[in-house]
N, C-alpha and C positions, 0 to 999 in steps of 0.2 A: 813555391814558399804558401804556404797555410797561413799567417800573419799581417795583416792590415792596421796599419795604425792613419790617423784618418789627422792631419793639423785641421784649425784654422784661426786664421789674427787679428784682432783688432784694424790688426792697422795693414797698412802695404809696405814693407823698407824701401826707404830711399836714397836715393844717391845726387844728395846738392853739392852744387860749387860755387866758389865764389871766390871771385880771380881766377890764379889761377891755383887754390885749398880745393881741393874734392873730398868729401866727407860725406861714409858708409854710411846710415843707420840702420842698421837691421831689426827688423821686429819679433819681440817680446813674445816665447808660447810658454803656455804653464798649463800643465797634465794637468794641476790638482787646482786653476783659472776656476772657474764658473764664466759660463758664456750664456748672455741671452738666447733664449729659444722660443720661437714663435707654437711651438707640437711639442708637450711630452710625450705621447706614448701616441700612436697610431696600430688601431689592428682587430682582426676579427675575436669575436668573441670564442671562444672553444663551449661554454656552455649557454648559450642566451638565453635558455629557459627560466633557469634556476639563477640568474644574473641579472634576469628585469624584472624574478619574483623580489629578491632580498632588495631589490632600490626600494621597488614598491615599497615593504618593510618598515627603510630606514623614510621614504616618504612620510608612513601613515604618523611615524614617532616624531616627525618632526612640523607634522601639521597639527600634533595630539598635544592639550595640555591639562594640567592636574590641579591647577593651583591658580591660574586666571581665570576671569570673567570674558566674555568674549569683548566686551568693549577694553578690552587690556591689551587684546595678541594683537599686535603688529599684522606687520606684513607677515606671508609665510618666505620665510631663507632656508632654502636648500643645499643639498652637502656639498663639503668644505672636499672637496679629492685632490691628494696628489699620489702622483704619476713616479716613479723611478724603483732603482736597483730591483728592477724585474718583476713587479707587482702593481698594483689598482690597489689606490684604498677611498669607504667613503666615509666620511665623518657625519653624523649630523647629532642635535638635542631639541630637546621637547623644546614647545613659546614656557616652561616655566624650567629651565634646564634640570632637570630632576633626572632624565631619562637620559643616554648617551649611550648612541648606536651607532654602527661600522660597520662597513660591508669590506672584506682583505678579499681581495681576487688573485688567487697565487698564481705563479708561476703557472701551471698546468692549466688557470681559465682564460687564458688567452694567447695569441698565436699575433704579435706586433715589433714594434720598435720603437726603442724607448729615446729620441734624437737628445737631450735635456732632463735633469731630473727637476721637477719646480710640484707647487700646491697652489691651487685656485678653487676660490666659489660662484659655486653656477643660482640659478635658480630651476629649482619642474615647476615647469609649468600647463597646464594642462595637456594639451595637447603630445609634452614629451612622457605623458603618467599613461592617458588611451592606449601610446602606442606601443611602452612596458609589457602595457597589459595588454597589450593581440598575440607580444612573441610566442611563438610558437616553441617546439622543441627541438628540432628543423631546421627552423630559419638561421640567414649564414647574416647575420648579424654586426657590423666596421661601427666601430669605435673613435673615437679623438680626443682626446683633453689639453686642451692648449692652455696658453698664458689667459684668455682674459673670455675665451670660453669651449664650451665640451658639444661634440656634433655625434650626435646615432646614426646611423643610415640603415634601412631599412629596406630593402628591394630600392623599390625607385625613390624612396619617402627619405628623409632629408630633416632632422627635426636641428635645428640649432640652439643653446639656451650660452647665456651672457652671465660674465660677472657680475656680482652683485655685495653692495659692501657686506658686512661678517658684520652681526650684531652684537652689542659691550660682556654683553652676558653671556653670548657663547666663548668668547673669548678668556670667562673669568671660569668658566666652567669648562672648557679643555682645558686648564692649566691645573683645578683641583680634582680632577674627577682622573688625570694618570698618575697621579700620590696616591690613589684607593685602590689601582690598578693595579699598581706595582707595590702594594700591602698585600693582595687580597691569597688565598691559597688552597689550592684545588679540592675540593671536598668530595662531592659526586659527578661517575658519569654514568650517564643514564642512556639507552642505544632508544629508536624510534619509538616502539615499544611501548617503553615504557616512560619514556615521556608523555606520551599522548597521552596513555594511563595516569598519569601524573597529574596535567591537563582536565583533567574533566572531573578533576576533585577543589576547582579552583571554586570562593562559591560570589557567588551571583550578584553583579549587578556595584557600584561605590563602599568600597572598604574602608574603614575609619582605622579601625582594633588588628596590632598584626598579626601574621602567619607563624606559620613555622614549618620549615619541610624538615619531616622527621621520617622515618624506615621503620613500617609495623609489615614483621613476617616477614623481610624483605621486602618489602613492596612500599616506596615512597607516594605521599600523600601527604599534602596539605592541610593543619591542622590550627583550630585558635590555641588550642593546647598547646602552654613552653613544655618543654621535656629536656634532657640531656641528650648535646650535642646536635639538637635542631639548629639548624641555618633558618635564623629571624628575617620573614620580607615585609616590612611597613610599603603601605600599597601594593595589595598584592596584583589588585584589579587594573595596576597597567604591564604586567606580565603578558596581560592577552593580547597585546602588539607583536609577537611570540607566534599563538595564532595559523599566521600564515605562512610559516615555513614548517611549519612542526609539522607535517604527512610528507616532507622532504626533506629533513636531514635527516642523514644518518646515524646522532649520536649530539646530548646534551651533554653539556659538562659546566655545572656549576660551582663557582669563585665565590664563599664568602667574604667581607674582608673580617680580620680579628675580632675587629669589638663590632662588628656586625654592620657600622656606619653604610655599608654598599657591599652588595648583592649584583654579579653579572655571574650574566646568561649566555653562553656559546656554544653554538650550532655549528654543525660541519654540514659541507654538503658538496661533493666533492674535493673540486681543491676551489673551494667556496669556505670563509667563513662567515659567520650573521653576530655582531658581539652585541647586547644589549645588559644596559647598565643601571641599577633604581637607586637614586638617593635615600637614606634611609627611613623618609618617608613622604609620603608624596606631598607634602606644601613644602618641603625642603631641596631648593635649591640645586646645585654640583657647583651654582655661581655665590652663594651666601658660604661652603663653608668651611675658609680659611687655611685649606688644607697648606698650602703652598707656604703659608705668610712665617711660621718656622725658619722658609730654608731668607727672608728678606730682608730678616733679622742685618746679616753680615750683610758690607758693603764688597761686591765682584767687581774688580776691570768691568770697565766698557770692551777695553780694549782686548780681555780675553771672549767675553760675550761676540764679540764682533767678529772674529777670529775664527770662532765656531761655527758663524752662520758665513764667515764667507767662504768653507775649506771643506764644508759636511753638505752632503746631501742627501733629498728625500726618501725615506722608506734607508735608509746609511742606520746602523746598531750606533748606541751613540755610547763611547767609551770614558768618563768619566776620569776615570782614571789615569788611563792613554793618556789623555788630555793633562790633567795634572802632572807627570813624568815630564813630558814632552813639551810643556811648558815651565817648566820650576817654578811648579806654582805647587803651598806645603795640601799638604792628601787629606787633609780632617781637611782641607774648602770643600770634598770631591761633593761631598750631601749637597750642600751650599751652592757651587755650580748648576747641579740636578736640576735642587730647583729651581732656582732662578729662570734657565733656562726652558723648562717647562711651567712659568710664569709664566712665561711671554710667549705661550704656542711655540714657542719649537720642537717641542717633542711630546710624542707620544709610545705609550709604551703597550708590546704585543705580550702580551698575558700568554701564549703559550710558550714564543722565544724569550721569554724573561727577562727582557732587553730592555732596553726605551731606544724608541727612531727618530731621527730628524725628522720634524717639515717645519715649515716655514709661511704663522701667519700673517698676513698683510693687514697688518700697522707695525708704527711706530718705536722702539725699545723705550723711549724715553716714556710709552705711556705707562708699565708697570707699574708706575708705586700710583698712578692716578689710578686705575683700574681695584687697589686694592683700599679701601677707606682707613683700618684697622690701621693698619701700618703708617697711613698718613695722618693720622690721627697721633697713632707714637711717638712716630719725630715727630710731631709741632708741640707733644708734649716735652722732649727731649731739648727743642731751638726751645724751648717759655723755660725753662728753669724751672718743670714742675717736678725734677726725680728727685727726690736725696734718697741718696744710699745710707745707708742706717748700720750692715753689716753686710760684709762678702769675706767668705772663703770655695773653693771647690768644692767642700759640700753642701753652703746654703750663703740662699742668697735673704737682707729682707731691707725692705724701700718703704718708701711712703709717696702716695704721687696724687697731686691736687685735684681732684675731680671737680665739680659744677656745685660751689659750696660744698664738699665733704675731702674730706682725706682717704685715702682710700689704700690699707697695708698687703703688700702683695711681696707674698716668700714664693721660695722658690728649692726646692727641696732636690735631689745627686737623681728623685723621679719622679718626681707631682713636682704641681704651682699652684700656689690657689689666688684671688684676686676676691676682695669684701665686697669688690662692685654687682652689678645687678646679672651681670650679663654674666656672669662666672657663675654668679647662686644661680640659675636659670641653668644654663647648658654644663656644667659643671667640665670646663674644656672640651668636651662634646664636637663642637664645630671651629674648634680653634683655641688659640688661646685671643684675651681680650686687647684692647690695645693698652690700660698699666703694666701688665703683661711683659708686652713688647717692647714699653719705652724703656721696663728697666732691663731686658736684652737688652734692648738698643742702645743703653747708658753701659751695659759693663762691658759692652761688647769690643 
């Protein structure tokens, strides 16, 4: 026989006696029930040098900040690591949460075992960074990812990094960036030579104005002049975070958001992928974009969310439509379920495979609303009866919302929403809806 099934039981079966009666209690096993395991992955890296360079580039992202003063920068927090579905993912943000980076080690990039699937977050200290910097192309590197630590073994040298707390700014960033990734569309594909030539046109120093990726004479170039079909890049100096990997990459693909609210730059290095996403401008972090607020308007049953969390596995593709069918959920709630799960950090997005993947970040589900103050304020406005619906139909809704000494007018049309508050006047909906719009939507939902 070639197939082998391994069963693990939480408790042993029992045979009990009470007087003349005997009772047999058989331990239950379920193939879909999760088991706690101390180790998520253990094996060799097939491309140790490239993997080390990618992890160093990710660490550079985590150590960078583009809008915080030095005294505001907290202790460094390094990658969130997800192991499962025959792949490893390392994710992180810059301190300001305006740059997101991910290293994907695909099935061909490792040779090991996944006893269980799971997610942890560890701190890469200087000894680990030094070890990664010294890894050569032909060295044998063994990596182990566990529930509470990550271990890298290089010959006789063994380095262990322990689990650390995850910053709240990161949790909010993980929620928003996945929405932007899911809406991004590939526009350009460059080979190594083209990518290196493109980055030679990067302006020097800190750039405070927008730059545009455009094609001139069949050659990609960065220019401060806007043109038709150009990709807008705010805070373009942040792209220097890719320079370490450019000479090693086979290909660079560029995925702008349809409204240029973000750009994603993905490098391909054999069986590795390095993803870098930039927020619209250097001073804007993904953590404050409010991209998931629309999905939090309608309440989603905690039972549905807990069911997904219980039966989904790390790096497994998430199919909200299938969940709706199996759980007899209104199909119109599919987007809301996906949005709320992403807001909790339970979903990431694979831009190549065009699907969400499951991963569990270490925080309680009840913290979702507290991490989004605009939604919290909207719920308070509704609870205090400060929202008055003047007119409501399928095509248009008009409402008055009491503010601090002023009453705001909110109009929701089929394709546009407006509010008279200063937030809407400043951002025009580009950074998610204001609390007044959210309150009206909450009221009529």
